[in-house]
C-alpha positions as CSV (number, residue, x, y, z in Angstrom):
1,M,9.8,28.6,16.3
2,K,9.5,24.9,16.7
3,Q,5.8,25.3,17.2
4,V,5.3,27.4,14.1
5,C,7.2,24.6,12.1
6,A,5.1,21.8,13.8
7,L,1.9,23.6,12.9
8,A,3.0,24.2,9.2
9,V,3.9,20.7,8.8
10,L,0.6,19.5,10.5
11,G,-1.4,21.8,8.2
12,G,0.2,20.6,5.2
13,M,-0.4,17.0,6.2
14,L,-4.1,17.8,7.0
15,S,-4.4,19.4,3.4
16,V,-2.9,16.2,1.8
17,L,-5.3,14.0,3.8
18,A,-8.3,16.3,3.0
19,S,-7.5,16.3,-0.7
20,H,-7.8,12.5,-1.2
21,P,-10.8,10.2,-0.4
22,A,-10.3,8.1,2.7
23,L,-9.3,4.5,2.3
24,A,-9.4,1.8,5.0
25,A,-5.6,1.1,4.9
26,D,-4.7,-2.4,5.9
27,A,-1.0,-2.7,7.2
28,R,-1.2,-6.5,7.1
29,A,-2.3,-6.4,3.5
30,G,0.5,-3.9,2.9
31,R,3.0,-6.4,4.2
32,Q,2.2,-8.7,1.5
33,K,2.4,-6.1,-1.2
34,V,5.9,-4.8,-0.3
35,V,7.8,-7.6,-1.8
36,V,9.0,-5.6,-4.9
37,C,9.9,-2.7,-2.5
38,Q,12.3,-4.9,-0.5
39,A,15.0,-5.1,-3.2
40,C,15.8,-1.4,-2.6
41,H,14.3,-0.4,0.7
42,G,15.2,-3.5,2.7
43,L,13.1,-6.4,4.2
44,D,12.3,-4.2,7.0
45,G,12.0,-1.0,5.3
46,L,15.5,-0.1,6.4
47,S,17.6,0.2,3.2
48,K,21.0,-1.2,2.9
49,N,21.3,0.8,-0.6
50,P,22.7,4.3,0.1
51,E,20.6,5.6,-2.8
52,A,17.3,4.3,-1.5
53,P,15.6,5.9,1.5
54,N,14.4,4.1,4.6
55,L,10.7,3.7,4.6
56,A,10.1,2.3,8.1
57,G,8.4,4.5,10.4
58,Q,7.7,7.2,7.8
59,V,4.6,9.3,8.1
60,E,1.7,7.4,6.3
61,A,0.3,10.6,4.6
62,Y,3.9,11.4,3.2
63,L,4.2,7.8,1.8
64,V,0.7,8.0,0.1
65,K,1.5,11.4,-1.4
66,A,4.9,10.4,-2.5
67,L,3.6,7.1,-4.3
68,R,0.7,8.9,-5.9
69,D,3.1,11.5,-7.2
70,Y,5.5,8.9,-8.5
71,K,2.4,7.3,-10.1
72,A,1.2,10.5,-11.7
73,G,4.8,11.2,-12.9
74,E,4.7,14.5,-10.8
75,R,7.7,13.2,-8.9
76,K,10.5,11.7,-11.0
77,H,12.6,8.7,-10.3
78,E,13.1,6.0,-13.2
79,T,12.4,3.1,-11.0
80,M,9.7,4.5,-8.7
81,N,7.8,5.7,-11.7
82,I,7.5,2.3,-13.1
83,V,6.8,0.6,-9.9
84,A,4.1,3.0,-8.8
85,R,2.4,3.2,-12.2
86,D,0.5,-0.1,-11.7
87,L,-0.5,0.5,-8.1
88,A,-4.2,0.9,-7.3
89,D,-5.2,3.5,-4.6
90,E,-5.9,0.6,-2.2
91,D,-2.3,-0.7,-2.7
92,I,-0.9,2.7,-2.1
93,A,-2.9,3.1,1.1
94,D,-1.9,-0.5,2.3
95,V,1.9,-0.1,1.5
96,A,1.9,3.2,3.3
97,A,0.1,1.9,6.3
98,Y,2.6,-1.0,6.6
99,Y,5.7,1.0,6.5
100,A,4.2,3.7,8.8
101,S,3.3,0.9,11.3
102,I,7.0,-0.2,11.7
103,Q,8.4,1.2,15.0
104,V,11.7,2.6,14.6
105,D,13.8,3.4,17.7
106,V,16.3,6.4,17.4
107,L,19.4,6.2,19.8
108,P,21.4,9.4,20.0
109,P,25.1,9.2,19.6
């Protein structure tokens, strides 16, 4: 069952990546572009706000898709739609690369 789920997720991720032109994402440039994100998502991508998700360590393709969906209005959130509206594809790629590059260690209880 786990293998089937993993394959389904991988297939979905590949279709997302295949449907968008490749951009040379730059995590260092992304770090400079996340200043506005930090208000809700935390200085390190780990939110202190219970209504804002953690972005650190997220899958890069997921973040790209989410930001593009907010920009297009396909995903609704009052603040995110406004923030994403002015992002260029390069900005989206860089921001996603930055947050995906942050290592998150998970410690079981």
